[in-house]
C-alpha positions in Angstrom: 15.7 -37.6 -68.9 18.0 -40.5 -69.9 18.3 -39.3 -73.5 19.1 -35.8 -72.4 16.0 -34.1 -73.9 14.7 -33.1 -70.5 16.9 -31.9 -67.6 16.7 -30.0 -64.4 15.3 -26.5 -64.4 18.0 -23.8 -64.7 19.1 -21.3 -63.8 18.4 -21.5 -60.1 18.2 -18.2 -58.3 18.6 -18.4 -54.5 17.2 -15.8 -52.1 17.7 -15.9 -48.3 14.8 -15.9 -45.9 15.5 -12.3 -45.2 15.0 -11.5 -48.9 11.5 -12.9 -49.2 10.0 -9.6 -50.3 12.6 -8.9 -53.0 12.2 -12.5 -54.2 8.4 -12.1 -54.6 9.0 -8.8 -56.3 11.4 -10.5 -58.7 8.9 -13.2 -59.4 6.1 -10.7 -59.9 8.2 -8.7 -62.4 7.8 -11.6 -64.9 11.4 -11.2 -66.0 12.8 -14.3 -64.4 13.7 -17.6 -66.0 14.3 -20.8 -64.2 13.7 -21.7 -60.6 13.4 -19.3 -57.6 14.5 -20.8 -54.3 14.2 -19.2 -50.8 16.7 -20.7 -48.4 18.4 -20.0 -45.1 21.8 -20.0 -46.9 23.3 -17.2 -44.8 22.1 -17.7 -41.3 20.1 -19.9 -39.1 18.6 -17.0 -37.0 16.3 -15.2 -39.5 13.5 -12.8 -38.8 11.0 -12.8 -41.7 8.9 -9.6 -41.8 5.2 -10.3 -41.5 2.1 -8.2 -41.5 -0.2 -8.3 -38.5 -3.2 -10.5 -38.8 -6.4 -8.7 -39.9 -8.9 -8.3 -37.1 -11.8 -10.6 -37.4 -15.1 -9.1 -38.4 -17.5 -9.1 -35.4 -21.0 -8.0 -36.1 -23.4 -7.0 -33.4 -26.1 -9.5 -32.4 -28.2 -6.8 -30.9 -28.6 -4.8 -34.1 -29.9 -5.3 -37.6 -28.0 -5.1 -40.9 -29.8 -3.9 -44.0 -28.9 -5.4 -47.4 -30.4 -3.4 -50.3 -30.9 -5.3 -53.5 -31.9 -8.9 -52.5 -30.0 -12.1 -51.9 -29.2 -13.3 -55.3 -25.5 -13.6 -56.2 -22.9 -11.8 -54.2 -25.3 -10.3 -51.6 -26.5 -13.8 -50.7 -23.0 -14.9 -50.0 -22.4 -11.7 -48.1 -25.5 -12.4 -45.9 -24.2 -15.8 -45.0 -20.8 -14.5 -44.2 -22.4 -11.8 -42.0 -24.4 -14.5 -40.2 -21.2 -16.5 -39.5 -19.6 -13.3 -38.1 -22.3 -12.7 -35.5 -25.2 -10.9 -37.3 -28.5 -12.2 -35.9 -30.9 -10.1 -37.8 -30.6 -9.1 -41.5 -33.2 -7.0 -43.3 -33.3 -7.5 -47.1 -34.8 -4.6 -49.1 -35.7 -5.4 -52.7 -38.5 -5.0 -55.1 -38.7 -8.6 -56.1 -38.6 -10.1 -52.6 -37.0 -13.4 -51.5 -39.2 -15.9 -53.3 -36.6 -17.3 -55.7 -34.5 -20.4 -55.1 -31.1 -18.5 -54.6 -32.6 -16.2 -52.0 -34.4 -19.1 -50.2 -31.1 -20.9 -50.0 -29.3 -17.9 -48.5 -32.1 -17.4 -46.0 -31.8 -21.1 -45.0 -28.0 -20.9 -44.6 -28.3 -17.7 -42.5 -30.8 -19.5 -40.3 -28.4 -22.3 -39.7 -26.1 -19.7 -38.0 -29.0 -18.4 -35.9 -29.6 -15.3 -38.1 -33.1 -14.3 -38.9 -33.6 -12.7 -42.4 -36.6 -10.4 -42.8 -37.9 -9.5 -46.2 -38.8 -5.8 -46.5 -40.2 -5.8 -50.0 -40.2 -2.3 -51.6 -38.3 0.2 -53.7 -35.2 1.8 -52.2 -36.0 4.8 -54.4 -39.1 5.5 -52.4 -38.0 7.9 -49.6 -41.1 7.4 -47.4 -40.7 3.6 -47.7 -37.0 3.7 -46.6 -37.9 6.1 -43.7 -40.6 3.7 -42.5 -38.2 0.7 -42.7 -35.6 2.6 -40.5 -38.3 3.8 -38.0 -39.8 0.3 -37.6 -36.6 -1.7 -37.6 -35.0 -0.2 -34.5 -31.2 -0.2 -34.4 -29.6 -0.7 -37.9 -25.9 -1.0 -37.5 -24.9 -1.2 -41.2 -26.2 -0.9 -44.7 -24.9 -2.8 -47.8 -25.9 -1.3 -51.1 -26.2 -4.1 -53.6 -29.1 -2.9 -55.7 -28.8 -2.6 -59.5 -31.0 -2.7 -62.6 -29.9 -4.2 -65.8 -31.2 -2.6 -68.9 -30.5 -5.4 -71.3 -33.3 -4.5 -73.8 -31.8 -1.1 -74.3 -28.3 -2.6 -74.9 -29.7 -5.1 -77.4 -31.7 -2.5 -79.3 -28.7 -0.1 -79.3 -26.3 -2.8 -80.6 -28.8 -3.9 -83.2 -29.1 -0.3 -84.4 -25.3 0.1 -84.7 -24.8 -3.1 -86.5 -27.8 -2.5 -88.9 -26.4 0.9 -90.0 -23.0 -0.6 -91.0 
């Protein structure tokens, strides 16, 4: 600073509080240089437009929620979030079950919120199995589809075939 190699940021572009949205649009455009300042330069009585708060998720404690695909990864986090928001019974439909460490951790976290997780091990592609789960489970208030199958071996073989022919 003393030698003059570093100085204050310039230019300084000032927007009023009533111009918050245009200021954010200006920043988002990526065309600005310098510092953006939002200030009450024009008036002391400013009304800044705001969006209404999103309503909080409230899940029904008297119903079950079905997660298809297990509790590994994102579905495990979703199950915990659902338990925090009032779900008291979650059914988890997967072919592999809930025996792995990630699923066990999610089940334990759900239990800490008073939510029981039930493993309904089976294939969602089996129509009779799915009908039986719905019949035996009573009231199901929601379904989250998180099932997927990775076909890594096909991808590796395909990639090897392409690179080998070059």
